C-alpha positions in Angstrom: -9.3 -7.7 -10.8 -11.6 -4.9 -10.0 -10.8 -4.2 -6.4 -10.9 -0.7 -5.0 -7.5 0.5 -3.8 -7.6 2.6 -0.7 -4.8 3.7 1.5 -3.3 0.6 3.0 -6.0 -1.8 1.8 -7.9 -3.4 -1.0 -11.7 -3.7 -0.8 -14.5 -5.2 -2.9 -18.2 -6.0 -2.5 -19.3 -9.3 -3.9 -23.0 -9.5 -4.8 -24.9 -12.9 -4.8 -28.4 -13.9 -5.8 -29.4 -14.5 -2.2 -28.2 -14.9 1.4 -27.6 -18.6 1.1 -25.3 -18.1 -1.9 -23.3 -15.5 -0.1 -22.8 -17.6 3.0 -22.0 -20.7 0.9 -19.3 -18.7 -0.8 -17.9 -17.5 2.5 -17.7 -21.0 3.8 -16.0 -22.3 0.6 -13.5 -19.4 0.7 -12.7 -20.0 4.4 -10.9 -23.2 3.5 -8.5 -21.5 1.1 -8.2 -18.5 3.4 -7.1 -20.9 6.2 -4.6 -22.6 4.0 -3.1 -19.3 2.9 -3.0 -18.2 6.6 -4.2 -14.7 5.5 -7.5 -13.7 6.9 -9.7 -10.9 5.5 -11.9 -8.5 7.3 -15.3 -9.3 5.8 -19.0 -8.7 6.6 -22.2 -10.1 5.2 -25.5 -8.3 4.8 -28.1 -10.4 3.0 -26.7 -11.1 -0.5 -23.6 -8.9 -0.2 -20.1 -9.8 1.2 -17.8 -6.8 1.7 -14.1 -7.7 1.9 -11.1 -5.7 3.0 -7.6 -7.0 2.6 -4.5 -5.6 4.3 -1.4 -7.2 5.8 -1.3 -6.3 9.5 2.1 -7.9 10.1 3.6 -5.6 7.5 2.3 -2.4 9.0 -1.2 -2.5 7.6 -0.3 -2.3 3.9 -1.1 -4.2 0.8 1.3 -7.0 0.1 1.6 -10.0 -2.3 -0.5 -11.9 0.3 -3.4 -9.6 -0.3 -3.1 -9.7 -4.1 -3.0 -13.5 -4.0 -6.1 -13.7 -1.8 -7.9 -11.2 -3.9 -7.2 -13.4 -7.0 -8.4 -16.5 -5.1 -11.6 -14.8 -4.0 -12.3 -13.6 -7.5 -11.8 -17.1 -8.8 -14.2 -18.6 -6.3 -16.8 -15.9 -7.1 -16.5 -16.6 -10.9 -17.2 -20.3 -10.2 -20.5 -19.5 -8.4 
């Protein structure tokens, strides 16, 4: 897991071959995100998706929820 640890959050930029691939990954990830009920802050610019993870309900800190979601997002990215 090569996420950047910052104070109170994890962040990572996923790079795809094109815009359509980036959006398709976001849509696919959204189903799992909804099931986990833990929503990232994320943005898309062309072929890049920048993700920030923190748990707001725990005082804006990194928790097991963030680590689990990071692992899930990495797995979905590897499957692309």
